[in-house]
Structures are given as C-alpha cells and as structure tokens.
C-alpha positions in Angstrom: 154.9 124.8 59.5 157.1 121.8 59.2 156.8 118.3 60.2 159.3 115.3 60.1 158.3 111.3 60.1 161.3 109.1 60.9 162.1 105.4 62.0 160.0 103.6 59.3 161.5 100.5 58.1 160.6 96.7 57.1 160.3 94.4 60.2 158.8 91.1 60.9 155.5 89.6 62.4 156.0 90.4 65.7 158.6 93.0 65.7 158.4 96.7 67.0 159.2 100.2 65.4 158.9 103.0 67.0 158.1 106.1 65.3 158.6 110.0 65.7 157.8 113.5 64.4 159.9 116.6 64.5 157.9 119.5 64.5 159.0 123.1 64.2 157.5 126.5 62.6 154.4 126.8 65.7 154.0 126.1 69.4 154.0 122.8 69.9 152.8 122.4 73.2 149.5 124.2 72.2 148.7 121.9 69.5 147.0 117.8 69.4 148.8 115.6 67.7 148.2 112.7 65.8 149.8 109.7 64.0 147.7 108.8 61.1 148.3 106.0 58.1 147.0 105.3 54.8 147.7 101.4 53.7 147.7 100.7 49.8 144.3 101.5 48.1 143.1 103.0 51.3 141.8 106.6 53.0 143.3 108.3 55.5 143.5 106.4 58.9 144.3 108.0 62.5 146.0 106.1 64.6 146.8 107.6 67.5 146.0 110.8 69.2 148.3 113.2 72.1 146.4 115.6 73.2 147.9 119.3 74.8 146.0 117.4 78.7 148.2 114.5 77.7 145.0 112.6 77.6 145.7 109.8 74.4 143.5 108.0 72.3 143.7 105.1 69.9 142.0 103.6 67.2 141.1 100.1 67.9 143.3 97.9 66.4 146.0 99.4 67.7 144.9 99.7 71.1 147.5 97.5 73.8 149.7 97.7 70.8 150.5 101.1 70.1 152.0 103.6 72.5 151.9 107.6 71.8 153.6 109.9 73.3 154.8 113.9 73.0 157.8 115.8 74.1 156.9 119.5 74.1 160.5 120.4 75.3 161.6 118.2 72.0 158.8 119.5 69.9 158.5 115.3 69.1 155.9 112.7 69.0 156.4 109.4 69.0 154.9 106.7 68.0 156.3 102.8 69.7 153.9 100.0 67.9 154.9 96.5 69.4 153.3 93.4 67.8 153.3 94.5 64.5 151.7 92.6 62.2 150.7 92.6 58.4 147.9 95.1 58.5 150.1 97.8 60.0 152.0 98.0 56.6 151.4 102.0 55.3 152.4 105.0 55.3 152.9 106.8 58.6 151.9 110.4 58.6 152.1 112.8 62.1 149.8 115.4 61.1 148.7 119.0 63.6 145.6 120.1 64.4 143.3 121.8 63.9 144.3 122.1 59.8 145.6 118.6 59.4 149.2 119.2 58.1 151.1 117.1 57.9 154.6 115.4 57.0 155.7 113.8 54.1 155.1 110.2 55.6 157.6 107.6 56.5 157.0 103.5 55.7 156.3 100.6 57.4 156.2 97.2 55.9 155.2 94.5 58.1 155.9 91.2 56.1 157.5 87.7 56.8 
C-alpha cells in the first residue's frame, strides 16, 4: 500500500490550495479514503471522508470551504481547500480505511 500526497504549500489567508493523494497497491475503489491533518502540538484530526458510495463527510470547521473528491479510474483522492485561514495550518495526510495507513503528508501553511 502506498499513498503519496502533494499540493501543499504556503498561502495567504483567504487563499486556496488543492491537495492530491495518489494511491497504489490496493483496490482503491473499495476503500473509504480520508484526508486528515495534524497541527503543531495537536493530535491527528479527520478533515474529510470520501466513501465508496459517493457520500462525503466533513468536520465542522471546514464545511462549506473544503471539498473532497475521488477518481477511482486514476486512484486519486483530492481535497480542494478554499477560504483558508491560519487555523488550517497543518501537515495533511491521506489515510486509507480500515487500517489507517497514511502517506508521508504534505505541509499546508496559511499566514500573512
């Protein structure tokens, strides 16, 4: 199982970023996929889930700002992040359920 995240970076408040996770080594279409984040000094927080039936879930603080999407043909899951604020600063991870395998993460920094 391999999960490779990309797309992180530095952005000013109000800006946008699009994260991509490329998955391999397992049957992607049958695995719920999560974007999670870990801010400095804090635990891992689930941000968004893309279920296999097309349904999605978001934690309250990102509803209306973030959009998760999956492409089963490309084995990718994306996270479109809009209206970013400094509280969104964290390392973002792609996580596979049910075993919680995750990638190396990509840093997102929101600062003026």
